[in-house]
Structures are given as structure tokens and as C-alpha cells.
C-alpha positions in Angstrom: 73.7 129.2 176.0 70.4 131.0 175.4 67.1 130.1 173.8 67.3 128.4 170.4 66.1 130.5 167.4 62.5 129.9 166.2 64.0 128.4 163.0 65.2 125.4 165.0 64.3 122.3 163.1 62.1 120.2 165.4 61.1 117.4 162.9 64.3 116.5 161.0 62.7 113.8 158.8 60.2 116.3 157.3 62.3 119.4 157.9 59.7 121.2 160.0 60.8 124.2 162.0 59.7 125.3 165.4 58.2 128.4 163.8 56.0 126.3 161.5 54.8 124.2 164.5 54.1 127.3 166.6 52.1 128.8 163.8 50.0 125.6 163.4 49.3 125.7 167.2 48.4 129.4 167.1 46.1 128.5 164.1 44.2 126.1 166.3 46.1 122.8 166.5 45.2 121.5 170.0 46.5 117.9 169.8 49.5 116.1 168.4 47.4 114.8 165.6 46.4 118.3 164.7 50.1 119.3 164.5 50.8 116.2 162.4 48.0 117.0 160.0 48.9 120.7 159.7 52.7 120.4 159.4 53.7 116.7 158.8 55.9 116.9 161.9 56.0 113.7 163.9 55.2 111.2 161.2 58.6 110.7 159.6 60.5 107.5 158.9 62.1 107.7 162.3 58.8 106.9 164.0 58.2 110.3 165.4 61.1 110.9 167.8 60.3 114.6 167.6 57.0 114.0 169.5 59.1 114.2 172.7 59.5 117.9 171.9 56.1 118.5 170.3 54.1 117.3 173.3 55.8 119.6 175.9 55.7 122.5 173.5 51.9 122.1 172.9 51.2 121.4 176.6 53.0 124.5 177.7 51.1 126.7 175.1 47.7 125.2 176.0 48.3 125.9 179.8 49.9 129.3 179.5 49.0 130.8 176.1 52.7 131.3 175.4 55.5 129.2 174.0 58.5 128.3 176.3 61.8 129.8 175.5 63.3 126.4 175.4 61.6 123.0 175.0 62.1 120.5 177.7 62.1 117.1 176.0 59.8 114.5 177.4 62.0 111.4 178.0 59.4 109.3 179.7 59.7 105.8 178.5 63.0 106.3 176.9 65.7 103.8 177.9 68.6 105.3 179.8 71.9 105.5 178.0 74.3 102.7 178.9 77.7 103.7 180.2 
């Protein structure tokens, strides 16, 4: 399966693409709040479930200066699925 296209929608509530989020980060967004302010991603009626993707994406960029090919979702604090 390869990397997802940059047009992947990260925030479904507000229809914000990965490309839009990456542009906001390149333009200076350095915190999740900066991303929210610039794109409206992460503040939808779902309560911001996309933040689990936004955080790792931003963190990777701030550490390396590059965006990851694929986003590893942060599932910290998420309840495990019941079988």
C-alpha cells in the first residue's frame, strides 16, 4: 500500500486536507493551536479526533524539517477496541 496522497483529508469535520495542514506548518504554525487557527482543523463537532494525526505530523516536521510519508496516529489515551 504506499503513502497516501497529499490530498488526504485529515480533518473530516471541516474538510481540511493534509496539503493545507502542511502549508500552514511551512508558513509558521508551530503548535496545534496555530494549526487550528490557520486551517480550522481539529476543532470540529467530533471534538478534534484528527488531533491524533496532527500532533505526530507537526512533531515530525519540527524535529526533521520534513513531513513523514505516512502519519502514525497517536493512540495514547484511546481505549482499546473490545473483541
